[in-house]
C-alpha positions in Angstrom: 0.0 0.1 0.0 1.1 3.6 -0.8 -0.1 6.6 0.8 -1.9 7.8 -2.4 -4.1 4.6 -2.0 -5.5 6.2 1.1 -6.0 9.5 -0.6 -7.9 7.7 -3.4 -10.1 5.6 -1.0 -11.0 8.6 0.9 -12.0 10.5 -2.2 -14.4 7.5 -3.1 -15.7 7.6 0.3 -16.4 11.4 -0.1 -18.2 10.6 -3.3 -20.2 7.6 -1.8 -21.2 9.6 1.1 -22.5 12.5 -0.9 -24.5 10.3 -3.1 -25.9 8.0 -0.3 -26.3 10.0 2.9 -29.3 12.0 3.4 -27.7 14.3 5.6 -23.9 14.3 5.1 -23.2 17.0 7.5 -22.1 16.2 11.2 -24.5 18.1 13.5 -23.2 17.0 16.9 -22.1 19.6 19.3 -18.6 19.6 21.0 -20.3 18.4 24.3 -21.8 15.5 22.5 -18.7 14.4 20.9 -16.7 14.7 24.2 -19.4 12.7 26.2 -18.9 9.9 23.4 -15.1 10.0 23.5 -15.1 9.6 27.4 -17.4 6.4 26.9 -15.2 5.0 24.0 -13.1 1.9 24.6 -10.9 1.4 22.6 -21.7 9.3 -10.7 -21.7 10.5 -14.3 -23.9 13.4 -15.4 -26.0 13.0 -18.6 -25.1 14.6 -21.7 -26.6 18.0 -21.8 -29.4 17.8 -24.4 -29.9 21.4 -24.4 -26.6 22.5 -25.9 -26.7 25.5 -28.1 -25.3 23.8 -31.2 -24.7 20.2 -32.2 -20.9 20.9 -32.2 -20.5 21.5 -28.7 -21.2 18.9 -26.0 -21.5 20.0 -22.4 -20.3 16.8 -20.5 -19.0 16.5 -17.1 -16.3 13.9 -16.1 -17.5 10.8 -14.4 -16.3 11.3 -10.9 -15.7 7.5 -10.4 -13.7 7.1 -13.6 -9.9 7.1 -13.7 -9.9 10.3 -15.4 -12.3 12.1 -13.0 -10.4 10.7 -9.9 -7.2 11.8 -11.5 -8.4 15.3 -12.0 -9.9 15.7 -8.6 -7.0 14.4 -6.3 -4.2 15.5 -8.5 -2.3 12.1 -9.4 -1.8 10.7 -12.8 -4.2 8.4 -14.5 -1.7 5.6 -14.6 -1.3 6.0 -10.7 -4.9 6.2 -10.1 -5.1 2.7 -12.0 -2.2 1.3 -10.0 -3.8 2.5 -6.7 -7.1 0.8 -7.6 -5.6 -2.4 -8.5 -3.7 -2.3 -5.0 -7.0 -1.6 -3.2 -8.7 -4.5 -5.0 -5.9 -6.6 -4.2 -6.0 -6.0 -0.4 -9.7 -6.0 -0.2 -10.1 -2.1 0.7 -12.2 -1.6 -2.5 -13.9 -3.6 -5.1 -15.4 -2.9 -8.6 -19.2 -2.9 -8.8 -20.7 -5.6 -10.8 -22.7 -3.2 -12.8 -20.6 -0.6 -14.5 -17.3 -1.4 -12.7 -17.1 1.8 -10.5 -14.9 1.3 -7.5 -16.7 0.8 -4.0 -14.9 1.2 -0.7 -14.7 -1.4 1.9 -15.6 1.1 4.6 -15.4 -1.2 7.6 -12.0 -2.4 6.5 -10.7 1.1 5.9 -12.2 2.2 9.2 -10.1 -0.7 11.0 -6.9 0.3 9.1 -7.2 4.0 9.6 -8.1 3.6 13.4 -5.3 1.3 14.3 -2.8 0.9 11.5 -2.4 4.1 9.5 -0.1 6.0 12.3 2.4 3.0 12.0 2.3 2.6 8.3 2.5 6.4 7.5 4.0 8.1 10.6 3.9 11.8 10.7 6.9 14.0 9.6 6.9 17.5 11.0 8.7 20.4 9.1 9.1 23.9 9.8 6.8 26.9 10.1 4.8 28.0 7.0 1.4 29.1 6.0 -1.1 26.5 5.1 -4.4 24.7 5.8 -5.2 23.7 9.2 -5.2 20.0 9.9 -5.4 17.6 12.9 -7.4 19.0 15.9 -7.3 22.6 14.7 -9.2 21.7 11.4 -12.8 23.0 11.3 -14.4 19.6 11.8 -13.3 19.6 15.5 -14.6 22.9 16.4 -12.0 23.7 18.9 -13.2 20.7 21.2 -9.5 20.0 22.2 -6.9 22.6 21.9 -3.5 22.0 20.2 -0.8 21.8 22.9 1.9 23.6 20.9 2.3 27.3 20.2 1.6 26.7 16.5 -1.3 24.7 14.9 -0.4 21.8 12.4 -1.0 22.7 8.8 -0.4 21.4 5.4 1.9 23.7 3.5 -0.1 25.9 1.1 1.1 29.3 -0.4 -2.8 30.2 -0.4 -3.3 29.2 3.2 -4.0 32.0 5.9 -3.0 30.1 8.8 0.8 30.1 10.1 1.7 26.8 11.7 3.8 23.8 12.0 3.9 22.0 8.8 2.8 18.4 8.7 4.0 16.7 5.7 0.7 15.7 4.0 -0.3 12.0 3.8 0.4 12.6 0.0 1.8 15.5 -1.6 -1.3 16.6 -3.5 -3.6 16.8 -0.5 -3.7 20.5 -0.2 -5.1 20.7 -3.9 -7.5 17.7 -3.4 -9.3 19.2 -0.3 -9.9 22.6 -1.7 -13.4 21.8 -3.5 -14.1 18.8 -1.3 -15.3 19.5 2.4 -15.8 15.9 3.2 -12.3 14.7 2.0 -10.8 17.6 3.9 -12.7 16.3 7.2 -11.5 12.8 6.4 -8.0 13.7 5.9 -7.9 16.0 9.0 -9.2 13.1 10.9 -6.6 10.8 9.7 -4.0 13.3 10.6 -5.4 13.5 14.2 -5.0 9.8 14.6 -1.5 10.0 13.2 -0.4 13.1 15.4 -2.6 12.7 18.6 -2.3 11.3 22.0 -4.7 8.6 23.1 -7.5 11.0 24.0 -7.2 12.8 20.7 -7.2 9.5 18.7 -10.3 8.5 20.4 -11.9 11.7 19.4 -10.8 11.4 15.9 -12.0 7.7 15.5 -15.3 8.8 16.7 -15.6 11.2 14.0 -14.2 8.8 11.6 -16.9 6.4 12.4 -19.6 9.0 11.9 -18.4 9.9 8.4 -18.1 6.3 7.4 -21.5 5.4 8.7 -23.9 5.7 5.8 
């Protein structure tokens, strides 16, 4: 497994959640989440028929296609294909019987991210820079637990507005991939919290991960 495989799987989860969940937003208050942490133990668009002329086709990329996934997460089409092959081989994804679109084994992914990702892909901390908040300082955690350090963890991004301690992203295209995908941003920030956090922080992150994967 490679780190881009996780990025790809989380993008697929975000797509599936958007398509299937009646209410993808997380509405729990910080108090609700803290109580739960304390008790924890261990699709393609149709061709536009209204095009102005027969010479112009207004078509969207199938988000589940190799090209659509490549465009969304910023890795090459060949690497998307390779990553899908690895995920099919290890059982974290499978092709649908009809159409062949990839489907994520969410329970298997939850187990790996909860207990394995921090050992397989340990965190590398770099210097100070501006970037996108990640870990416990990401918006999904709503300030439930404060970052212990002076500077919050961030993914480096020249367009970011937060000065923080740089966390090397799980994969180099993460800052690009999360710009237009709020659910993917939440999932990747959760993964970083699991990779970065102490036991209490990891429990909180795993609780949020389970909520996002439960649809």
